C-alpha positions in Angstrom: 276.3 -118.6 66.9 272.9 -119.4 66.6 269.9 -119.5 69.8 266.5 -120.5 68.4 264.1 -119.0 70.8 266.4 -116.7 71.9 266.8 -115.0 68.6 263.5 -114.6 68.0 262.3 -113.2 71.2 264.6 -111.7 73.0 268.0 -110.8 70.7 266.1 -108.3 68.7 264.9 -106.0 71.4 268.9 -105.1 72.8 268.7 -101.3 71.4 265.0 -100.8 71.9 264.0 -98.2 74.7 260.5 -99.0 74.6 258.5 -99.7 77.5 258.5 -103.8 78.0 256.4 -104.6 81.1 255.4 -101.9 83.6 254.6 -103.3 87.3 252.3 -103.1 90.2 254.2 -100.2 91.6 254.6 -98.4 88.1 257.9 -99.0 87.7 258.7 -99.9 83.8 261.5 -102.4 82.5 261.9 -101.7 78.6 262.8 -104.0 75.9 266.6 -103.5 76.3 266.6 -103.2 80.3 265.3 -106.9 80.0 267.9 -108.1 77.7 270.6 -106.7 79.9 268.6 -108.4 83.2 268.7 -111.8 81.2 272.2 -111.4 80.3 273.5 -110.5 84.4 270.9 -113.3 85.6 272.3 -115.7 82.5 275.5 -114.8 84.2 274.0 -116.2 87.7 273.0 -119.6 85.9 276.6 -120.3 84.4 278.3 -119.1 88.3 276.1 -121.5 89.8 277.6 -124.2 87.3 274.3 -124.7 84.9 275.3 -125.6 81.2 273.4 -126.4 78.6 271.2 -128.7 78.7 270.6 -128.2 82.5 267.2 -128.0 84.5 266.5 -125.0 86.4 263.9 -125.7 89.0 261.8 -122.0 89.2 258.8 -122.2 92.7 259.1 -118.6 92.9 256.6 -115.6 92.5 255.5 -114.0 89.4 258.3 -111.1 89.3 259.8 -109.1 86.5 263.0 -110.9 87.6 260.9 -114.7 87.0 260.3 -114.1 83.1 263.7 -112.9 83.0 265.4 -115.8 84.9 263.5 -117.7 81.8 265.4 -115.3 79.4 268.4 -116.3 80.9 268.2 -120.0 81.3 267.1 -120.0 77.1 270.2 -117.5 76.4 272.1 -120.1 78.6 271.2 -123.4 76.9 269.2 -123.9 80.2 265.7 -126.3 80.5 263.5 -123.7 82.3 261.3 -125.7 84.6 258.7 -123.6 85.9 256.6 -125.1 89.2 252.5 -124.5 90.3 253.5 -121.9 93.4 250.7 -123.6 95.4 253.0 -126.9 95.6 253.3 -128.4 98.6 256.4 -130.3 100.1 255.7 -133.5 98.9 254.6 -132.7 95.7 257.6 -130.8 95.2 260.2 -133.2 96.0 258.8 -135.2 93.3 259.5 -132.9 90.8 263.4 -132.7 91.9 263.5 -135.8 92.3 262.3 -136.6 89.1 263.7 -133.6 87.1 266.9 -133.5 89.0 267.7 -130.4 88.5 271.3 -128.2 88.5 269.6 -125.4 90.3 266.4 -124.6 91.9 265.0 -121.2 92.2 262.4 -120.0 94.8 260.4 -117.7 97.0 262.5 -116.5 100.2 260.3 -118.5 102.6 260.3 -122.0 100.9 264.3 -121.6 100.9 264.7 -124.0 104.0 262.3 -126.5 102.7 263.2 -127.0 99.3 267.1 -126.8 100.5 265.9 -130.3 103.4 264.3 -131.7 100.0 267.7 -131.6 97.6 269.4 -132.5 100.7 271.9 -129.8 100.3 272.7 -131.1 97.2 271.2 -128.8 94.8 272.2 -125.0 95.1 269.2 -123.0 95.7 268.8 -119.0 95.2 265.7 -116.9 95.9 263.6 -114.3 94.4 261.5 -111.8 95.9 259.4 -109.2 95.8 261.8 -106.6 97.1 264.5 -107.4 94.9 266.6 -108.7 98.6 266.4 -112.4 96.8 270.3 -113.7 96.7 269.4 -114.8 92.9 268.3 -111.0 92.8 271.0 -109.9 94.6 273.9 -111.6 92.8 272.4 -110.9 89.6 273.1 -107.3 90.2 276.9 -107.9 90.4 277.0 -109.4 86.8 277.8 -108.3 83.3 274.9 -106.6 81.3 276.6 -108.7 78.2 276.6 -112.5 77.8 277.6 -114.9 75.2 274.5 -116.5 74.1 275.3 -120.3 74.3 273.9 -122.1 70.7 271.1 -124.1 71.1 269.1 -125.4 67.6 265.3 -125.9 67.0 265.4 -129.5 68.6 266.9 -128.8 71.7 264.7 -128.6 75.0 263.9 -124.9 76.3 261.4 -126.1 78.9 260.4 -129.3 81.0 256.5 -128.5 82.1 254.8 -130.9 84.3 251.1 -131.9 83.7 248.6 -131.7 86.1 248.7 -135.2 87.3 244.8 -135.4 87.7 245.6 -139.2 87.3 249.1 -141.3 88.1 252.0 -139.4 88.2 252.6 -135.6 86.7 254.5 -136.2 83.7 257.0 -133.5 82.4 256.6 -132.4 79.1 259.6 -131.6 77.2 259.5 -129.0 74.9 261.6 -127.6 72.2 263.0 -124.3 71.1 261.1 -125.0 67.6 258.1 -126.0 69.9 257.5 -123.1 71.4 258.7 -120.7 68.5 256.4 -122.1 66.1 253.6 -121.6 68.7 254.2 -118.0 68.9 254.7 -117.2 65.4 251.4 -118.6 64.5 249.5 -117.1 67.6 251.1 -113.7 66.5 250.4 -113.6 63.2 246.7 -115.8 63.7 245.6 -112.9 66.7 247.7 -110.2 65.3 249.9 -109.3 67.6 251.9 -106.1 67.1 254.3 -103.6 68.6 251.5 -101.4 68.8 249.5 -103.8 71.4 249.3 -104.0 75.1 248.4 -106.6 77.4 246.8 -107.1 80.4 249.3 -110.2 81.7 247.0 -110.9 85.2 248.1 -115.5 84.6 250.3 -117.0 86.5 253.9 -117.6 85.0 254.1 -121.3 85.3 251.6 -122.8 83.0 251.5 -122.7 79.1 248.7 -120.1 79.1 250.3 -117.5 80.8 254.3 -118.1 80.0 254.3 -119.4 76.5 251.2 -118.1 74.9 250.9 -114.5 76.8 254.8 -113.9 77.0 256.1 -115.3 74.2 254.0 -113.7 71.9 254.6 -110.3 73.3 258.1 -110.9 73.1 258.1 -111.7 69.4 255.8 -108.9 68.6 257.3 -106.4 71.0 254.2 -105.6 72.6 254.1 -103.6 76.4 252.6 -105.8 79.0 250.8 -104.3 81.7 252.5 -107.1 84.3 250.2 -107.8 87.4 251.1 -110.3 90.3 248.0 -111.6 90.6 244.9 -111.6 89.1 243.1 -107.9 91.0 239.6 -106.8 89.1 239.9 -103.5 90.5 243.3 -102.6 88.6 242.4 -104.9 85.0 239.6 -102.5 85.2 241.9 -99.2 86.1 244.1 -100.7 82.8 241.9 -101.7 80.2 241.3 -98.3 78.5 245.0 -98.2 78.1 245.3 -101.5 76.7 243.9 -103.4 73.7 244.7 -107.2 75.0 243.5 -109.1 77.7 243.7 -113.5 77.9 242.6 -114.6 81.0 240.3 -117.8 82.2 236.6 -118.2 82.1 236.9 -116.8 85.9 238.3 -113.1 85.4 235.5 -112.9 82.7 232.9 -113.5 85.1 234.5 -111.4 87.6 234.3 -108.5 85.0 231.0 -109.0 84.1 230.2 -108.9 87.8 231.3 -105.3 88.1 229.3 -103.0 86.9 231.8 -100.4 85.7 232.2 -102.9 82.4 230.8 -101.4 79.8 231.2 -100.2 76.0 233.1 -97.3 77.2 236.0 -98.6 79.1 237.0 -100.5 76.2 236.6 -99.2 73.6 240.0 -98.9 73.1 240.5 -103.1 73.9 240.9 -105.0 70.5 241.2 -108.6 72.0 239.5 -110.5 74.4 241.5 -114.4 75.0 240.1 -117.0 76.9 241.2 -120.4 77.6 242.3 -123.2 80.1 238.7 -124.3 80.8 235.2 -124.3 78.4 233.8 -120.3 78.5 230.0 -120.9 79.2 227.8 -119.6 76.3 226.2 -117.2 78.6 229.2 -115.7 79.6 229.8 -115.4 76.1 226.9 -113.8 75.2 226.4 -111.6 78.6 230.2 -110.3 77.6 229.2 -109.3 73.9 226.1 -107.3 75.1 227.8 -105.5 77.8 231.2 -104.9 75.7 230.3 -105.3 72.3 233.1 -107.7 71.9 233.1 -111.7 71.4 235.5 -113.3 73.5 238.0 -115.6 71.4 238.2 -118.9 72.7 241.5 -121.1 71.6 242.4 -124.5 72.6 245.8 -126.3 73.7 247.5 -128.3 76.1 250.4 -128.3 78.4 252.1 -131.2 75.4 251.4 -129.2 72.8 251.0 -125.4 73.7 248.0 -124.0 71.4 246.3 -126.3 69.0 243.0 -124.5 67.5 241.5 -120.9 67.9 238.3 -119.3 67.0 239.2 -116.8 64.3 240.3 -113.2 64.5 238.5 -112.5 61.6 235.1 -114.2 60.9 232.5 -115.8 63.3 233.6 -117.2 67.3 230.8 -119.8 67.8 230.6 -119.7 71.9 230.6 -123.9 73.1 233.7 -124.3 70.1 237.3 -123.8 69.8 237.4 -122.9 66.1 240.0 -124.5 63.8 243.6 -126.0 63.7 246.4 -123.1 63.7 248.6 -122.7 60.9 250.9 -125.8 60.4 249.3 -128.3 63.2 247.2 -130.4 61.6 243.7 -131.8 64.0 242.3 -135.3 63.4 238.8 -136.7 65.1 239.6 -140.5 65.2 238.3 -143.5 66.4 241.8 -146.0 67.4 243.4 -143.9 64.9 241.5 -144.4 61.9 239.3 -140.4 60.9 235.8 -140.4 61.7 233.2 -138.4 59.6 232.8 -134.8 60.4 229.7 -134.7 63.2 231.2 -138.2 64.3 232.7 -137.9 68.3 236.4 -139.1 68.5 239.8 -138.6 70.1 241.0 -135.6 69.3 245.1 -136.3 67.8 247.5 -133.2 66.8 250.6 -133.0 64.9 253.1 -130.5 63.9 255.9 -128.4 64.9 253.9 -127.4 68.7 253.8 -131.5 69.7 256.3 -131.4 72.5 259.3 -134.2 72.0 257.8 -136.7 74.9 257.9 -136.9 78.8 260.7 -136.7 80.7 261.6 -139.9 81.7 259.0 -142.3 80.6 259.6 -143.3 77.3 256.7 -146.1 77.8 254.3 -143.5 78.4 255.5 -141.2 75.4 254.8 -144.4 73.2 251.3 -145.0 74.6 250.3 -141.5 72.9 252.7 -140.9 70.7 251.8 -142.3 67.2 254.8 -143.3 64.7 253.3 -141.1 62.1 253.5 -138.2 64.7 250.4 -137.5 65.9 249.6 -136.9 69.4 247.0 -138.8 71.3 245.3 -135.5 73.4 243.0 -137.7 75.5 240.0 -135.0 74.4 237.2 -136.0 72.7 235.4 -133.8 70.4 233.6 -133.3 66.5 234.9 -131.3 63.7 232.2 -129.8 60.9 233.1 -130.4 57.2 234.9 -127.3 57.3 237.4 -128.2 60.2 235.8 -126.3 63.2 236.7 -128.4 66.4 234.0 -128.2 69.3 235.5 -130.3 72.3 233.3 -132.8 74.0 235.1 -133.3 76.9 238.1 -135.6 78.2 238.2 -139.7 77.1 238.5 -140.1 81.4 235.5 -138.7 81.9 233.5 -140.0 79.3 230.3 -141.7 81.5 229.8 -145.6 80.4 225.9 -146.7 82.3 224.3 -149.6 80.8 226.6 -149.8 77.9 225.7 -146.5 76.4 228.1 -143.9 76.1 227.2 -140.0 78.0 229.3 -137.2 77.2 229.3 -135.1 80.0 229.0 -131.9 78.1 225.8 -132.7 76.4 223.9 -133.0 79.9 225.8 -129.8 81.1 225.0 -127.7 78.7 221.0 -128.5 79.2 221.2 -128.1 83.2 223.5 -124.5 82.3 220.3 -123.5 79.9 218.1 -123.6 83.3 217.5 -120.5 84.8 219.3 -120.1 88.2 222.0 -122.1 87.2 225.5 -120.9 87.8 227.8 -123.6 85.8 227.5 -127.9 86.4 229.6 -130.2 86.3 228.6 -134.1 85.4 230.4 -137.0 86.3 230.5 -141.4 86.8 230.9 -143.1 89.8 230.8 -146.6 90.0 227.6 -148.4 90.2 226.9 -152.0 90.5 224.4 -152.7 87.7 225.0 -150.2 85.5 228.3 -149.8 85.8 228.7 -146.3 86.7 225.8 -144.1 87.4 225.6 -140.2 86.4 226.0 -137.3 89.5 225.4 -134.0 88.0 227.0 -131.5 91.0 225.3 -128.1 90.2 226.1 -124.6 91.3 223.1 -123.0 91.8 222.3 -118.8 92.5 218.2 -120.2 93.1 217.1 -121.9 96.6 214.1 -123.2 95.0 216.4 -125.4 92.0 216.1 -128.5 94.6 217.0 -132.5 92.9 213.6 -132.7 91.9 213.3 -129.2 90.4 216.3 -130.0 87.8 215.5 -133.3 86.8 211.8 -132.2 85.9 213.7 -129.5 83.3 216.5 -131.9 82.3 214.0 -134.7 81.4 212.2 -133.5 78.0 215.7 -132.8 76.7 217.6 -135.9 76.8 216.9 -139.5 76.8 216.6 -141.0 80.0 220.1 -143.2 80.1 221.3 -139.7 80.0 219.8 -138.1 83.2 221.5 -137.3 86.1 220.6 -139.9 89.0 221.8 -137.6 91.6 222.0 -133.5 91.9 224.2 -131.9 94.2 223.8 -128.8 94.9 226.9 -126.8 95.5 228.2 -123.4 96.5 231.5 -124.0 93.9 232.9 -126.1 91.9 236.5 -127.6 92.9 238.7 -126.5 90.7 242.9 -126.5 90.0 244.8 -122.9 89.5 244.4 -122.7 86.1 240.2 -122.9 86.6 239.7 -126.5 85.6 237.5 -128.3 87.0 238.6 -130.7 89.0 236.2 -133.6 88.0 238.8 -136.6 89.7 238.1 -134.5 93.1 234.2 -135.0 92.7 234.5 -138.5 91.4 237.0 -139.1 94.9 234.3 -137.4 96.9 231.0 -138.9 95.9 231.9 -142.4 94.5 231.2 -144.6 97.9 
């Protein structure tokens, strides 16, 4: 009896006493112990009435049992549905109504509200850091072996909701094949092996922390230093004992702010990966100067897992996201037709990594999936003759002013090169005459950088129609939990 994802990621470790997860309290779970815990939780799922294809909503803290719950859903044939731990009660109500789960797992503090949302119609179990959650306690009484439920490559393994910055959040349906193919490509490309030890400080309700980090580690048999949250001091302490770090740009800017980060500290490290948001060229350069390591930037999204990666062996260019992963096709198009190298167009992708469509939204799926299998990402990009991809921005962030197309990243790159600028976000707001007006929110460490100073330094580098009409000096840019700048919030705040 086969189960595509379980057979590849979990079953091979049943007899391995090698360490898998090292937790904040110093305790270590072996691979074999993880396999046993997965089986115990799988029994809990079936006792709660979960059957193959049922959704299991997980709004829980980052714990070893949360990862085991993911494995248990795979083994029991269920569909794992992780939700951002920061979601409000009203947001959770939408997801639960839309997904119609057979079981909800949450932090003990949220049990009452989630019971209320589901009108007590859906069982709610809890997870807690001290092991007192009802899911963990029930699992402790179960057998450490479980008869794996058969699942084929096209069967659903997970349902991930998009961030929903415009309109309703959409549930991306991910199959066993989608997840496994991407894990295989990344493990091979980044040369991850059982000799690796990954520092894991990402959240696990997102593609990056769950599927990129955990699936590749399981596939390769790599150790994981599993941190409940980002902790700069703890990461600094773990770097000498580790070989990989997967993070978002904020991780690297905070590391650079610590004087202990130097070449001696990272002598055992072989790979630093960044994703989920663009990494500034300055961060690339400063990190390489301090450590001798060039950060590897990659590109992906909820619906596709990872799409491209800068090379492991080869030049990692700041500002680019590298080449299409093996088995993945990437085209830059205009109305579906490929454009010439160097021209800006829509990024479209096809491959085993591309999702099965949006849950309960066949019309939206039809809008974004072409008949030939290409998914329209909504991202604008450029491809070189040799296939290297650079992201220009989101289609919805494109500014059309006076009939001209303005790509925010081009303007941001100029602003970010100004001494004293930490980062910027360029966005459009409605304008009666021009259609849209260009605004720039700027985080500065220099009090002398006011509207006039910024405008004068941008002027020589950009055509007049690309100049921001206003510069907003701010202490920080609004971001979501994965570090992406939320330009929709800037548009809402300054649109009037």
